N, C-alpha and C positions, 0 to 999 in steps of 0.2 A: 294719855290725855294730858296729864300734868306736864309731862316733858315738852310737848308741843307748845303749851302755853308758856312754860318757863323759857324756852328757847327764844321766843319773841320778846319776852319781858327782859331777858338778859341784856339786850342791846340798849334798852331804856328801862329805867326802874318801874315806870308806871304807864299804863295805857294813855293817860292824859298827855304824855309826852311823845307817844308814838306818832310816826308819820301816817298820812292817809293810807299809804301803801302797806304799812305794817298792820294797821287796823283791818284793812280789807283782806290781807293775807290770813290773819288770825280768824276773822269771821268766815271766810270762804272754806277754810279747812274743816269747819263744823265739828271739831273735837269737843267744843263746849256743849254740843247737843247730847253727849253721852250715848250716842247711837240711836236717838229718836229720829225717825225718818220723815217727820212732817217738816215742810219748808217754812222758814221764817218769812213773813210778809216783807215786801220791799220797803215798807214804811218803818221797819225796825231801825232805830238809830244805832249803827254799828259801834260808834265810839262810846256812847253811853252804856251799851251792853258790855263792852270790854272793860270799862272802868268799874261798873258795878260787879261784874263777874270777878274781876281781879280782887276786889275788896272782900269777897266772901265766896270763893269757888266751891266750898263744900255745900252750901245751900243750893247754889245753882245746879250742881251735879246731882244732888238729891232730888231736886224738882224735876229735872229732865229724865232722870232714871225712873222716877215714879210715872211720868207720862209715857215712857217707853214700855214699862212692864205691867202697869195696871190694866185691867179690863175696863176701859173707860165707859163702854156701853152699859156695864152692869152697875156702875156707881149710882148710889141713891142721892137724891137732892139733899143738900145740907153741907155742913162744915166738917172737915176731918183734919186734925193736926198731924203734920209730918214731923215737925220739930217744935212743938209748943207754939208760942206766939211768933216765933221767928220764921216759920214756914208752914203754911197750911193751904188747903184747897177748899174751894166753895163750888158746889155743883148746883146748877139751877136748870129747871125746865120751864119754858114759858112760850107764849105766842109772840112772835115779833110784832113790833108796834109801828104805827104811822109815825113819821118823822116828828110831827108836832106834839106827839105824846112823850118824846124823849128829851133828855137834857144832857148838856156837856157836864163832865165831872172830872175831878182830879183827886189824887191822894198824895200824902206827904210821907207817911210811915212805911208804905208798902209799894212794891213794884208789882204790876199785874202781868202775868202771862195768860192771855185769853185764847182759848181754843174751842171751836165749835165741834162738838162730838157728833151731833146730828142736826141737820137742817142748814140754814144759811141766813146771814143777816148782813147789813151794812153797819160800819162803825165810823163815826166821824173822828177826825184828828186835827187838832190845832194847838196853838201855843197860848200861854197865859196873857200875853200882851194884847191879844185880839178879843178877849171875852170880857163880859161884864158879870160880876158876882151877883147871884140871886139869893144864894144861901151861903153865908160865910163858913169857913172851915170848921168842922166839928171834929175835935181831936179824938173823942171817944169812938166815933164811927169812922174816922180817917177819911173824910170826904167833904168836898165843897162842890157846889153846883153853880152853873153859869148859863147866861143867855148868849147865844150866837147862832146865826143861821149859816155861816160860811164853813170854811175848812175843807179838808180833803176827805173824801168818803171811800172807804176800803171795803171790798167784798170779803167777808169772812166765811169760810167753808171748812169742812174737814181736811182740805188740802193745804191749809196754811194756818199759822198762828201769829198773834200779835203780841208785842211787848209794850207796855205803857209805863214810863218812868215818871217820877214826880214832876218833871218839867213838861210832861205831856198832858193835854186836856183831851179827853175822849168822850165819845157819845155812842154808847152801845145800844143794842136791841132794835135797830131800825130795820123794817121790812125791806126786802129787795123789790120783788114784784107784787107779792101778796103776803098777807099775814099768815105765817106758817109756824109750825111747832119747831122749837129750837131747844137743844140740850147743850149746855155750855159748862166747861170747867174753867175756873179762874184759879191759878196758882198765885198765892200772895207771898212775896219774898220780902222780909223786913229789910229796910234800908239801914246800913251801918254808918 
């Protein structure tokens, strides 16, 4: 796995300088998934993933290895540290909400890998330049909230996972057709 990553990186020292073709090639090989068989959603920013992965491949490998090997259905709600504050998971069970009961949010200290273990929901995705701050960034909780009714809406199911970087503003927990039970794991990877 490291070899495939290093081979691409040897042409250019950092993914920020890779061509679109190099980024696509690295992403499509899926070595970065550590064998986890769930598909990344088409919304995942391939270049951002490559850049953040390159900055700390050990954390990303540990995250995906956990997702591959853990019995996700048996996980209890709550927080579990995988590498102290650097890498942890949060599992939550809830009923999906009406869109007007949800808000856009973003994080600065952590990247989210969000995966629906059971159920389905919609998640909104937009950029910081399109939203209005309703609750300023809280460094202790690593979250800010926003008002915005637009954006792209993504169907999240056990067949795909989403990745939200600090530049992404996302709106989780939205019902698809009806309010249903959802069990979700969020892997939090500290930004270096």
